[in-house]
Backbone as numpy.savetxt, mean C-alpha at the origin, in Angstrom:
# Nx Ny Nz CAx CAy CAz Cx Cy Cz
-76.59 9.45 14.59 -75.55 10.62 14.85 -75.41 11.07 13.23
-75.47 12.45 13.63 -75.27 13.45 12.28 -73.83 13.98 12.21
-73.49 14.19 11.27 -72.03 14.78 10.88 -71.97 15.95 10.12
-71.42 16.98 10.27 -71.42 18.22 9.53 -70.40 17.88 8.44
-70.37 18.18 7.13 -69.76 18.04 6.23 -68.46 18.73 6.56
-68.43 19.98 7.27 -67.37 21.22 7.16 -66.66 20.45 8.22
-67.40 19.52 9.64 -66.14 19.25 10.64 -65.18 18.30 9.93
-65.52 17.44 8.93 -64.89 16.39 8.70 -63.29 16.64 8.13
-63.32 18.12 7.71 -62.11 18.71 7.09 -61.03 19.64 8.19
-61.89 19.72 9.15 -61.12 20.52 10.19 -60.24 19.64 10.68
-58.89 20.15 11.29 -57.55 19.49 11.70 -57.43 20.02 12.79
-56.68 19.76 13.75 -55.97 20.27 14.89 -54.86 20.33 14.90
-53.92 20.99 15.30 -52.62 21.48 14.98 -51.90 19.75 15.38
-52.01 19.16 16.44 -51.60 17.81 16.73 -51.89 17.02 15.59
-52.43 16.98 14.74 -52.72 15.89 13.81 -51.90 16.67 12.57
-50.96 17.63 12.14 -50.56 18.09 11.12 -49.17 17.31 10.63
-49.30 17.02 9.25 -47.90 16.30 8.91 -46.58 16.78 8.68
-45.87 16.56 8.03 -44.46 16.92 7.44 -44.91 17.96 6.45
-44.26 19.05 6.40 -44.33 20.06 4.95 -43.16 19.67 4.23
-43.37 20.09 3.18 -42.59 20.00 1.99 -40.82 20.22 2.77
-40.69 21.26 3.00 -39.30 21.63 3.76 -38.99 20.89 4.59
-39.53 20.75 5.47 -38.85 19.15 6.33 -38.41 18.00 5.80
-39.33 18.07 4.46 -39.15 16.50 4.01 -37.62 16.83 3.25
-37.82 17.93 2.62 -36.41 18.31 1.68 -35.18 18.41 2.75
-35.15 19.13 3.63 -34.22 19.05 4.69 -33.61 17.61 4.77
-34.53 16.81 5.48 -33.97 15.47 5.99 -33.61 14.86 4.74
-34.00 15.19 3.75 -33.34 14.16 2.42 -32.00 14.83 2.17
-32.01 16.31 2.26 -30.48 16.76 2.28 -29.47 16.01 3.23
-30.01 16.24 4.26 -29.09 15.40 5.28 -28.60 14.06 5.36
-29.86 13.18 4.81 -29.63 11.65 4.36 -28.47 11.83 3.53
-28.74 12.51 2.32 -27.74 12.66 1.20 -26.09 12.71 1.57
-25.92 13.72 2.31 -24.72 13.89 2.79 -24.04 12.90 3.71
-25.12 12.46 4.27 -24.38 11.02 5.18 -24.34 9.87 4.32
-24.65 9.62 3.03 -24.54 8.57 2.24 -23.46 9.17 1.39
-23.08 10.23 1.20 -21.95 11.05 0.56 -20.75 10.63 1.21
-20.90 10.86 2.50 -19.71 10.50 2.98 -19.13 9.23 3.26
-20.25 8.17 3.43 -20.12 6.65 3.45 -19.51 6.38 2.21
-19.90 6.76 1.39 -19.20 6.34 -0.24 -17.69 6.89 -0.23
-17.59 8.19 0.42 -16.13 8.92 0.18 -15.40 7.67 1.03
-15.57 7.41 2.25 -14.83 6.37 3.16 -14.41 5.25 2.42
-15.68 4.36 1.92 -15.59 3.39 0.92 -14.13 3.26 0.06
-14.59 4.73 -0.92 -13.44 4.82 -1.89 -11.95 4.94 -0.95
-12.00 5.81 -0.03 -10.50 5.68 0.74 -10.22 4.47 0.93
-10.74 3.43 1.64 -10.47 2.27 2.05 -10.14 1.23 0.99
-10.84 1.77 -0.23 -10.34 0.75 -1.28 -9.21 0.75 -1.89
-8.47 2.44 -1.87 -7.76 2.90 -2.30 -6.25 2.54 -1.34
-6.67 2.52 -0.09 -5.49 2.24 1.07 -5.39 0.77 0.81
-6.23 -0.25 0.78 -6.50 -1.72 0.66 -5.32 -1.86 -0.58
-5.56 -1.20 -1.98 -4.70 -1.77 -3.25 -3.27 -0.99 -2.78
-2.85 -0.26 -2.24 -1.71 0.39 -1.63 -0.82 -0.55 -0.91
-1.59 -0.98 -0.04 -1.07 -1.88 1.13 -0.52 -3.51 0.01
-1.75 -3.82 -0.77 -1.46 -4.86 -1.58 -0.14 -4.97 -2.20
0.09 -3.67 -3.12 1.05 -3.56 -3.58 2.48 -3.71 -3.08
2.48 -2.70 -1.70 3.71 -3.00 -1.26 4.18 -4.24 -0.33
2.88 -5.17 -0.21 2.95 -6.27 0.38 3.85 -7.08 -0.49
2.96 -7.05 -2.14 3.71 -7.98 -3.29 5.10 -7.63 -3.29
5.38 -6.26 -3.28 6.68 -6.10 -3.24 7.73 -6.75 -2.24
7.05 -6.41 -1.10 8.16 -7.16 -0.03 8.31 -8.70 -0.45
7.11 -9.23 -0.88 7.28 -10.43 -0.88 8.25 -10.93 -2.08
7.92 -10.29 -3.02 9.32 -10.56 -4.61 10.59 -9.91 -3.81
10.95 -9.42 -3.06 12.44 -8.53 -2.04 12.61 -9.85 -1.49
11.96 -10.53 -0.52 12.31 -11.46 0.31 12.49 -12.85 -0.62
11.82 -13.09 -1.43 12.29 -14.03 -2.63 13.43 -14.33 -3.13
13.97 -12.80 -3.38 15.25 -12.49 -4.21 16.08 -12.41 -3.10
15.92 -12.33 -1.85 16.86 -12.14 -0.84 17.47 -13.63 -0.47
16.35 -14.43 -0.54 16.66 -15.72 -0.20 17.56 -16.54 -0.89
16.85 -16.43 -2.55 17.82 -16.51 -3.64 19.06 -16.27 -3.52
19.50 -15.43 -2.94 20.75 -14.66 -3.06 21.64 -15.26 -1.95
20.81 -15.51 -0.99 21.46 -15.89 0.18 21.96 -17.62 -0.08
21.27 -18.18 -0.96 21.29 -19.39 -0.90 22.34 -19.50 -2.01
23.15 -18.35 -2.83 24.08 -18.79 -3.72 25.33 -18.96 -3.35
26.10 -19.67 -3.66 27.82 -19.33 -3.33 28.71 -18.13 -3.56
29.43 -17.76 -2.22 29.66 -16.29 -2.08 30.58 -15.90 -3.63
31.19 -16.85 -4.27 31.61 -15.97 -5.82 30.76 -16.30 -6.62
29.61 -16.66 -6.30 28.17 -16.52 -7.57 28.52 -15.41 -8.60
28.25 -15.25 -9.60 28.43 -13.91 -11.13 27.13 -12.94 -10.03
26.14 -13.59 -9.76 25.10 -12.95 -9.48 25.36 -11.83 -7.87
26.44 -12.66 -7.22 26.80 -11.88 -6.01 28.62 -11.22 -6.48
28.24 -10.53 -7.78 29.92 -10.02 -7.96 29.95 -8.81 -7.25
30.78 -8.31 -6.64 30.84 -6.91 -6.01 31.41 -6.41 -6.82
31.47 -4.75 -6.23 31.78 -3.57 -6.95 30.96 -2.76 -7.14
29.56 -2.97 -6.71 28.47 -2.12 -6.92 27.65 -2.11 -8.26
28.25 -3.31 -8.67 27.73 -4.07 -9.91 26.33 -3.88 -9.47
25.26 -3.36 -10.67 23.54 -3.39 -10.34 23.30 -4.77 -11.22
22.21 -5.66 -10.76 21.51 -6.45 -11.42 20.32 -5.97 -11.53
19.37 -6.49 -12.51 17.88 -6.41 -12.79 17.13 -7.94 -13.00
15.95 -8.04 -12.08 15.61 -8.97 -12.99 14.11 -8.64 -12.59
13.17 -8.99 -13.74 11.46 -8.44 -13.81 10.86 -9.96 -13.55
9.97 -9.56 -12.50 9.15 -10.41 -11.99 7.68 -10.03 -12.21
6.71 -10.40 -13.07 5.39 -9.78 -13.38 5.51 -8.12 -13.39
4.77 -7.54 -12.36 4.52 -6.40 -12.33 5.85 -5.47 -11.35
6.81 -6.27 -11.26 7.58 -5.55 -10.27 9.11 -5.78 -11.03
9.74 -4.63 -10.65 11.69 -5.02 -11.09 12.26 -5.15 -9.82
12.83 -5.72 -9.54 13.97 -6.29 -8.68 15.14 -5.84 -9.15
16.07 -5.05 -8.20 17.58 -4.88 -8.75 18.11 -4.78 -7.14
19.30 -5.51 -7.50 20.08 -5.60 -6.26 21.83 -5.20 -6.81
22.18 -4.56 -5.51 23.78 -4.42 -5.98 24.76 -5.07 -4.62
25.50 -5.13 -4.91 26.74 -5.90 -3.95 28.17 -5.05 -4.03
28.41 -4.91 -2.89 29.90 -4.35 -2.24 30.52 -5.44 -1.56
31.54 -5.48 -1.74 32.53 -6.52 -0.62 33.46 -5.56 0.25
34.05 -6.08 1.19 34.68 -5.38 2.12 35.93 -4.13 1.55
35.41 -3.27 2.05 36.55 -2.02 1.63 35.56 -1.37 0.35
34.57 -1.66 -0.34 34.03 -0.85 -1.28 32.97 -0.02 -0.07
32.92 1.38 -0.55 32.04 2.21 -0.07 30.69 2.18 -0.66
29.49 1.82 0.41 28.28 1.89 -0.64 27.73 3.18 -0.73
26.83 3.65 -1.39 26.30 4.90 -1.52 25.72 5.55 0.07
25.62 4.52 0.77 25.40 5.26 2.23 26.41 5.62 3.09
27.48 5.08 2.44 28.77 5.09 3.14 29.16 4.30 4.20
28.55 3.18 4.17 28.66 1.90 5.29 29.52 1.06 4.09
30.44 0.51 4.50 31.23 -0.14 4.35 30.97 -1.59 4.89
31.32 -3.00 3.98 31.16 -4.06 4.71 31.92 -4.16 6.10
31.30 -4.97 6.92 31.97 -4.67 8.42 33.17 -5.63 8.61
33.24 -6.60 7.83 34.86 -7.45 7.78 34.95 -7.87 6.54
36.26 -8.62 6.60 37.05 -9.11 5.53 35.85 -10.64 5.03
35.88 -10.88 3.88 34.82 -11.60 3.48 33.73 -11.85 3.58
33.32 -10.40 3.78 31.52 -10.29 3.69 31.57 -9.12 2.74
29.96 -9.45 2.08 29.56 -8.55 1.08 28.26 -7.83 1.67
27.86 -6.69 1.18 26.49 -6.09 1.46 25.58 -6.10 0.20
24.44 -6.75 0.36 23.75 -6.89 -0.74 22.36 -5.67 -0.13
21.95 -5.01 -1.13 20.68 -4.14 -1.18 19.95 -4.61 -2.11
18.69 -5.18 -2.16 17.66 -5.37 -3.00 16.45 -4.80 -2.60
16.32 -3.81 -4.15 15.66 -2.98 -4.14 13.89 -3.55 -5.13
12.98 -3.20 -4.76 11.60 -4.07 -5.66 11.04 -2.52 -5.90
11.07 -2.39 -7.32 10.08 -1.19 -7.67 8.71 -1.65 -8.34
7.41 -1.38 -7.82 6.51 -1.66 -8.61 5.67 -0.44 -9.08
4.43 -0.82 -9.38 3.54 0.16 -10.29 3.68 1.25 -9.16
3.28 2.23 -9.92 3.49 3.86 -9.30 5.12 3.87 -8.46
5.88 3.29 -8.90 7.24 3.70 -8.51 7.13 3.59 -7.05
6.25 2.53 -6.27 6.59 2.47 -5.01 7.51 1.31 -5.06
8.38 1.54 -3.94 9.80 0.66 -3.44 9.75 0.00 -2.34
10.56 -0.97 -2.33 10.31 -1.79 -0.86 12.48 -2.11 -0.90
12.63 -1.76 0.00 14.51 -2.06 -0.29 14.98 -2.81 1.08
15.43 -3.92 0.78 16.23 -4.47 2.21 17.80 -4.83 1.90
18.30 -4.51 2.80 19.96 -4.56 2.77 20.38 -5.45 3.82
21.23 -6.82 3.14 21.76 -7.69 4.26 23.31 -8.10 3.92
23.69 -8.62 4.86 25.23 -8.53 4.94 25.27 -10.27 4.80
26.19 -10.61 3.23 26.58 -11.80 3.02 27.85 -12.21 3.55
28.13 -13.46 4.37 29.23 -13.98 4.86 30.19 -15.22 3.82
31.41 -15.27 3.95 31.88 -16.12 2.92 31.13 -17.61 3.42
31.17 -18.56 2.77 30.95 -19.69 2.99 31.95 -20.41 4.08
31.91 -21.14 4.97 32.82 -21.64 5.66 33.03 -23.03 5.47
């Protein structure tokens, strides 16, 4: 069987490969997809960080509420009159205010009955993110 050298280099249209333009377009589309996934990853990480900060602030607030609820009604930490108390816990600043029956709170809500106090606990964390809890403390019976 004899082959002509010229026949080896003939290509039919079915055997042609990708052109450089097609490869560059494919790389561009792939790159855009990878950048989108990277952006989603960054947003997800930021959202998780914010959720963690707010959760930690809520935990510190719950801890302070439980501590204040366990104190006697006449405890100095529950002195009324809108006095402001502050405690620092790690990266968080825990502040609470106490109002007694007849005192008007900043929101205009008075304590519901005699021998009750309204206590508002606010936890401020990094980036000034806040978590606030308000509860009513009744006199011990």
